[in-house]
N, C-alpha and C positions, 0 to 999 in steps of 0.2 A: 554350562559350558565346562565348569571348571571339573566336574565330577568325571570327566573323560581322563583327567590327569591323574586323579587319586582312585585307585581301584579298591573295592571293599564289596565282597560277596554279599554279606548281609543288607547292606544299604541298596546295592544294586538290585537285589530280589525286592526290597521294599518300595524302591521307587525306580522304575524303569528308565533307562537313560535315554534323553531326546534323541531321536534320529537326527544324523547331520542332515539328511534332506529337508526335515522338517525346520531345522535351523535355519538352512540356506533360504528357504522359503520366507521365514519369518523376517529375515534381515532384507530379502529384497521386496517382500510386501511393505516394510516399514519406509524403505526409500521411495516406493511407489507412492506411499501417502504424502510424503512430502513434497515429491513431483507435481503431484495432483493440485496443491495449494498454493504453490510458488510459483513465480513467474519464471517462464520457459525460455530455454536458450535457443531453441531451434522450433520449427513448426511441428504439428503434431505428428505426421507419418515418420518423421526422423525421431523424435522423442521416443515413439512406440519401437521402433526398430532399436534405439539404444537400450531401453528397458527389456527387450526380448533377449538381447545379446548379453546384458548383465545377469538375467536369470539363469541363462546357460553356463556362464562363467562362475557366478556365485555357486551353483551346484556343483560344479567340479572341484573348486577349491575347497568346499566341505566334505566331498565324498571320495575324494582321489587319494587321501592318505590313510592306508589300510594298517599300518604297523602301530606298534605300541607308541604311547606317548611319553615323552620325557618332558622335564620341565621347559628346556629351551625350545623344542620343536613345538609344544604347545603354545607357548608364547608367542612364537614366531608367526604360527598359522593364526593365531587369533589377531596378531597386528595386522597381518595380510588381510584378513577379512575385513577389520575396521577400516583399513585405508581403502579397500576397494568400495565399501560403503560411501566413504567420503568421495570417491572418484566418481561413482554413479550420480550423486546428488549435484557434484560440480560440473559433469558433462551435460546435465539434463535441466539444470535450473541456472540461471543468470542472477548470480548472488554476489554481494561483497563478502569479505574475508569474514567478518563477525557473524554475519547472517549464515554463512555457510557452515561454519562450527557449530552454531546454534541448532540447526536443523539435523546436522549430523549426530549430536549427542540426543536429540529427542529421538531420532530414528533408531538409535543403538538401544535406548531403553524400551521404547515400543517393542522392538524386535525381541529382546530377552523377555519382556511380558507376555507378548504373543505366543512364543515358543513354549514357556512354561505353562500358561493356562491351558492351551489347546491340548497339551500332551497329558497334562494332569486331569482333564475332564475325560479324555479317552481312555486312561488308566483306572478311572472310577467306573467307567461303563463297561469295559472290555478286560477279561482277565490277562489276554496276552496281545495287546495292540500292536498291530503292524500296519503301515502305510500301504503295503499291499492289498488289504482287506478294503473292498468297495464301502463297506459300513464305516470303517474308520476314515476313510477319505472325505464321505460325505458329512460326517459330523465335524471333520477338520475344516472343510469349506464353510460350513455354518459359522462355526467359531471364529475363522477370518473374518467373515462379514459382520458379526456382532461385535467385535474388536474394532474392525475398521471403520465402522459408520460414527461413533463417537469421535475417534481419534481424527477423522476426517472433517467433522463439523468443528472441533475446536481449533484443528490446524487451520481452517477458512477463517474462523473468527479471529485468530492470533496472528494470521500471515503478516500482517503490516507490521506487528511488533516483531517478527521474527527478521522481517526486512530491515527494521531499524534497531536492531540489537546493538546496545552500548557497551562499552567496556565493563561496567559495573556488573550487568546483568551477565555478560558472558562469563566474568570471573565466578559467579555464583553457580552458574549453570556447569562449569568445570569442576567446581567443588561437590556438587551434588551428585553428578553423574557417576564417577568413579567410586564414591562412596555407597551410593544404592548398588551398584554391581557386586561390590565386595560383601556389602551386608547379605545380599540375595544368594551368595555363594559361600557364606560364612561356614556353613555345616560341613564342608570338606576338610575343614581343618581338624574337626574333633573325630575321634574314634566312635565306632558303633557303640560302645557300652555307655557313652555318654547320653545316649538319646533313648530315653523313656523305657528302660530296662529291656532292650531289644525286642519290643512289641513292633510286630510288622506293621499293623495299622496304624499305631501312634507315630510311629517313625515317619511313614508315608506322609501323615496329614501334617506333622510337625514341619517335615523339611518343605513339602510343596507349598504350605501356606507362608512359611517365612520368605521363600522366593517370590512368590506372588505379590505379598505385602510390600516387600522391600522394593520390586520394581514398579508395583502401582504407586507407592508413596513418592517414588523419584519423580514418576511421570506426573503426578499432580504437583509436585514442587517446581518442576519445571514451568509448568503451564501457570502456576501461581507466581512465579518470577516474571513471566512475560505479562501477565496481568498487571502486577505492580509496575512493570515498564511502561504499560499502555496508560495507565492512570496518571503516571508521572508525565508522560509525553502530551496526555491531554490537558493536564494544568498548564504545562509550558506553553502549549498551543494557544490555549485561553487567554494566557497573560498578554503573549506577543500579539494575537489577534486583536485584543481590547487596544493595545497600545497603537497597533496600526490604523484601527478605526478612529481613536482620538485624534491622532496626526492627521488621517485624512479630513476629518471634519474642520480641524483647526487650519488647515490648509485652505478648505473652501471658504470659511469664514474669511481668512485673510485676502484670499482672491478676490471674494465678492467685493469687499470694501475698496480694494485696490483698482479693480476693473471699472467699477462704477466712476470712480474719482477720474480716471484716464479717459474713460468715455466722454465725460464731461468737458475735460479739458481739450480733447480733439475737437468736440463740436464747437467749442468758443473760439479754436485756434482757425478753423476754417471760415467762421465768419470774419476773424480779423485779416486773414489774408485777403478776402475778397475786398475788405474796405481797402487794404493797401494798394492792391491793383487800380483801383479806381483813382486813388490820390496819387500816384508815382507812374510815370511811362517809361522810366528808365530801363533799357534793355537788360542790364546786369541785374537789377532789381527784380526784373521779371523772371529772369532764370532762377534766380535764387527762392523766390516765392514758388515757383513750380517744383523746385527740389523739395521744398518744405512740405508742399501738398502731396507730393508722390510718397513722402514718408508717412505723413499722418494717413493718407489712404491705405497704406500697406497694413496699418492696423485692423485686424479682423473686425467685421461688424458683431456687435454683441448679439449673441443668439437670442432669438425671441420665439420660444416654444409656448410661453403662456406660463410656465413653471419657473419661478425665481432660482430654485436649487438647480434644476437641469439646465437653466440658460447660464448660469455661472461656470457650470462643469463643463458644457460644450464650448463655451467661449474660451476657457483655460486651455483645453486640449487643442483647439483650433490654432494656437500660436504652435504648439508641438508639431501638429500636422503640415502647417505652412513651412517649418523648418526642415522637415524630413520628407517633403513631397508624399504626403499622404493624403488621400481624398476621403473625406468624412461627409457622409450625407445622412440625413436624419428626416424621419418623419414621425412627429410626436403628437398624441391627442394628450395635452397637459391636464384635461379635466379628469382623466382616470387616475391620476397620480395625486390627487389632493388629499387623500385618506391616509397617505403613507407618511411616517415621521420624517421630517427634514434630514435629520441625522443618518437614518437608514437608508433614505433615499440617496442621500451622497455616498454611502459607502456601497450600495448595490450597483448604482450607475457608475461610480468612479471606478470600482475594480473590473466592471465589464469592459468599459472603455480601455482600461490600462491593460487588460489581457489581449484585447484585440490589436492596440497598438503594438505591444511586444511582439505579437505574432506576424503582423505584415513588415516590421522593421527588418526580418530574416529574409525577404523578398528582395532580390537585388534589382529587379525590374521596377522603376517607379510607377509605370503605368498600371501595375496589378497591385499596388499598395493601396486597397480600397476597403473601406468600412462602412456597413450599412446599418443604422439604427432604426427600428420601427417600434413604436408603443400604439397598441390599438385594443379594443375590446374583441373579444372571441366568445360569443355566447355570455354566459355569466362569469366570464374570467378576465383578467387583465393579462394580455400578451406582450411580453418584452423579448424582441428577437434581436440577435446582434450577429451580423454575417462578417467575416472578413476573408480575405483571399488567404489561401494556406498551401504553400508548395513543400512543406516539410512532413515526415511522418509524425504521426500524434500516437502516443501510448496511452491507453485508457485503464483505469482501475476503478472499480466500483461505479462505472458509469461515467468518470471524471476524467479530464485528461491528467496525466501526470507531468509535474514541473520538468521543464528542459534543462534546468540548470544542474550543475554537477552535484552540489550539495543539497540534495532533496529534503533533508531534514530541516534546513534553514529556510526554504522557500515553500512555496504553494499555498501560502496564508491568503492570497486572494480569494482563490475558490473557497476556501473555509470561511471567509468572511460573507462571501455571496450566499453560501450554503447557510449561515447562522441567521441572517435576516430573512431568506425565503422559509425557513423552518418556523420561524416565529409567526408568520403569516399563513402557516399551512399549505404553503405551495409546493411547487416541483420546479426541478431543474434539470435540463436534458442538453446533451452536448454530442454533435455527430460531425462527420467530415462528409461532405457531399460535393462531389465533382469540383474538387479543388477550392472549396469554401468550407471554412469552419463556423458551423452554426450553433449558437447559444440560445436556448429558450427558456424563459422564465415564464411559469404560469401561476398567476396569484387570484384566488376567488375574490371577487369584487364584493363590498359589503352592500347589504340592502339598502334600496334608496328610501329615504324616509318619506 
């Protein structure tokens, strides 16, 4: 880009200037790659129309200026193009500020690298390349595809890291991006006689390789920063998830001992009340005992699925369901759960039930606050199915629902805990929205019978 500002006849003959249209296409192409891998703001048709309009405007911005470049006009046009790239990504993608800036800087370096590489290859194969030549255009399309495929793959792999870009990662990206750009265009500062004794071929390869390596290294460093951010986030997730798992299991153990004691006391009190009724006929005493019995009977019956861990969990959740007018039904074949460790059984069912409770609480009509749990065998698989009414939109990412809480980095650990347990047993997890019901299905291979 900077070679347009500094004119040098010998250098221009050694390295043909990149056509403005090719630069515009490279910038648009890099924005397209970011849009493909990041969450969209609009439906597909509207996004395509936005991108088509952006391509036209981008080409006009690059090609409309036919006069000589001054320092200020060059900087102004360059800033205008960069801001337009930012506007395109913002218009097409639904991103927080840090993620938007990270995607923008990555797109900028990809555009620089794409324009440099494609035109350098064309200059090697053709003595006087022109975008009006069909052979040149075919080669350019092939090179765009070769550059786009790995960038698209890496973008999909690190899309979540772009979404969760933190302040530290963004600061480093803001340092690397302009540095890579300046190094890639460093040659314009020097005069022609500095470059390898005015040898045309040597100048061409020295300049072109400097640009390519600087842009490529910049892209590699940006993806490396995203990878470091990913490893750091996974480590944090694992620590938090383990703490949540331990807390859930301790809660289960505490409630199990408490609920057993309460159940025994309630059972004894029923017999005591019956004895008092027979020994005293006072109307006041009768009313008092009736009230006591009503309070005791309001205590939910202890669930009896046959599995003590699941019995304790369901009994605990029944208190919450009764308080919030939630209908919780279950059909469980407990014999199928005996081979799963109690701690992991607690984590798996505890999070499944908690997610369902959280979802139905968003329903205003108490009649529709329904949860159904079914545990059965399906061929050689253990099938765990949790259905709950759902009247709000659900966003999916990677086949799993995204948390509805505003701070997504600090939430969503329930599904992560479920996934970790399922992966240990080589199972599968599927979530879907079917006719107003959110369905979560867990399939685990059953162990061979002895």
